C-alpha positions in Angstrom: 8.3 10.3 1.2 8.9 7.6 -0.9 7.1 4.4 -1.5 9.5 1.7 -1.4 8.0 -1.6 -2.1 4.8 -3.4 -2.1 4.3 -5.9 1.3 1.1 -8.2 1.3 -2.5 -7.8 0.7 -4.5 -9.0 3.6 -8.2 -10.3 4.3 -10.1 -10.8 7.1 -11.4 -14.1 8.1 -14.2 -15.7 10.5 -12.2 -19.1 10.6 -8.5 -19.0 10.6 -7.5 -22.7 9.9 -10.7 -23.1 7.1 -8.5 -20.1 5.4 -4.8 -21.3 5.8 -6.2 -25.2 5.3 -8.1 -24.0 1.7 -5.2 -21.6 0.8 -2.4 -24.4 1.5 -4.0 -27.6 0.1 -6.3 -25.8 -2.8 -4.3 -22.8 -3.9 -0.8 -23.9 -3.3 0.1 -21.4 -1.0 2.4 -22.2 2.2 1.8 -20.7 5.9 4.5 -19.4 7.3 3.1 -18.5 10.5 -0.3 -18.1 12.4 0.2 -16.6 15.7 -1.9 -14.3 18.1 -1.5 -10.3 18.4 -2.8 -8.4 20.9 -1.9 -5.2 22.9 -2.8 -1.9 22.4 -0.7 -1.2 19.6 -3.7 -3.8 17.9 -6.5 -0.9 19.0 -3.8 1.5 17.5 -2.8 -0.1 14.6 -7.0 -0.8 13.3 -8.8 1.1 14.7 -10.5 -1.1 16.4 -11.8 -1.1 19.9 -10.1 -3.9 21.6 -8.8 -5.6 19.2 -7.1 -9.1 19.9 -6.0 -11.0 16.1 -4.5 -14.0 15.1 -2.4 -13.9 11.7 -1.4 -15.7 9.5 1.4 -15.4 6.7 1.4 -17.3 3.8 3.2 -17.0 0.8 2.9 -18.2 -2.9 2.7 -17.2 -6.3 5.0 -14.6 -6.2 2.5 -13.4 -3.2 2.2 -12.9 0.3 -1.3 -13.2 1.8 -2.2 -12.1 4.9 -5.4 -12.8 6.7 -6.2 -11.6 10.1 -9.1 -13.1 12.2 -10.6 -10.9 15.0 -10.7 -12.8 18.4 -12.0 -9.3 20.4 -13.6 -6.4 18.3 -14.8 -8.3 15.6 -17.6 -7.1 13.4 -20.3 -9.5 12.2 -21.2 -9.4 8.5 -21.3 -11.0 5.4 -19.1 -10.6 3.2 -18.9 -8.0 0.8 -20.4 -8.2 -2.9 -17.6 -7.8 -5.9 -19.5 -4.2 -6.4 -19.2 -2.8 -3.2 -16.8 -0.3 -2.8 -13.9 -1.0 -1.6 -14.6 -5.1 -2.2 -11.1 -6.7 -3.4 -10.6 -9.6 -4.8 -7.3 -12.0 -5.8 -7.2 -13.2 -9.6 -5.0 -16.9 -9.9 -4.3 -18.0 -13.4 -5.1 -21.8 -13.9 -4.6 -23.6 -17.2 -8.1 -25.2 -16.7 -10.5 -23.3 -15.4 -13.4 -25.7 -15.6 -11.6 -28.5 -13.7 -10.3 -25.8 -10.9 -13.6 -24.6 -10.0 -15.0 -27.8 -10.2 -12.2 -29.0 -7.3 -12.6 -25.8 -5.6 -15.9 -26.0 -5.1 -15.7 -29.7 -4.1 -13.4 -28.3 -1.8 -16.1 -25.8 -0.3 -15.8 -22.9 -2.3 -18.8 -21.0 -3.4 -19.5 -19.5 -7.1 -19.8 -15.8 -6.5 -21.1 -15.7 -10.4 -19.7 -18.7 -13.4 -17.3 -19.4 -15.5 -17.2 -16.8 -18.9 -15.0 -16.1 -21.9 -14.2 -12.2 -22.0 -14.9 -11.3 -26.0 -14.2 -7.8 -25.8 -10.8 -5.6 -25.7 -7.3 -6.7 -25.4 -8.0 -9.7 -23.3 -10.5 -11.4 -25.6 -10.5 -15.7 -25.7 -9.9 -15.2 -21.8 -12.0 -17.4 -19.6 -12.7 -15.7 -16.0 -14.9 -16.6 -13.3 -15.6 -15.1 -9.4 -15.6 -17.8 -6.9 -15.6 -17.4 -3.3 -13.1 -19.6 -0.6 -14.8 -20.8 2.5 -14.6 -17.7 4.4 -16.2 -15.4 1.8 -13.0 -14.0 0.3 -13.4 -13.0 -3.7 -10.7 -15.2 -6.0 -11.1 -14.5 -9.9 -9.6 -17.7 -12.0 -8.3 -16.6 -14.7 -7.5 -19.1 -17.9 -5.4 -17.1 -20.2 -6.0 -17.2 -24.2 -4.1 -19.7 -26.1 -1.5 -17.3 -27.9 
């Protein structure tokens, strides 16, 4: 057995339209497809009884992101806090974290924390902050230190 490559990162969302709009218009990704997925194989792959999905594939910044909205088999609940085991985030670099932060908040994102300057380790001088997209996906904005 050998892993041969990295394919994509996926997040479950409650509103596909909001996610695709936010990630394309605000974060510069391109939607390659948005399509329904039905059939027993969805239950088999996900382990979720009655799974019926809407799936979007977006590409940008050298990465492939997939969003899944459960049309059948959805489980209600809040987005996980960053400290919950299994929680994940995407880190995106920006050249002006304050302006990017403000733009994303106006576009429907919410602050998870605040922008802070890293003051220790090998990344000292970097600015970072967690923000959530309109579906609760954690995004870490990172502004690298000047060289």
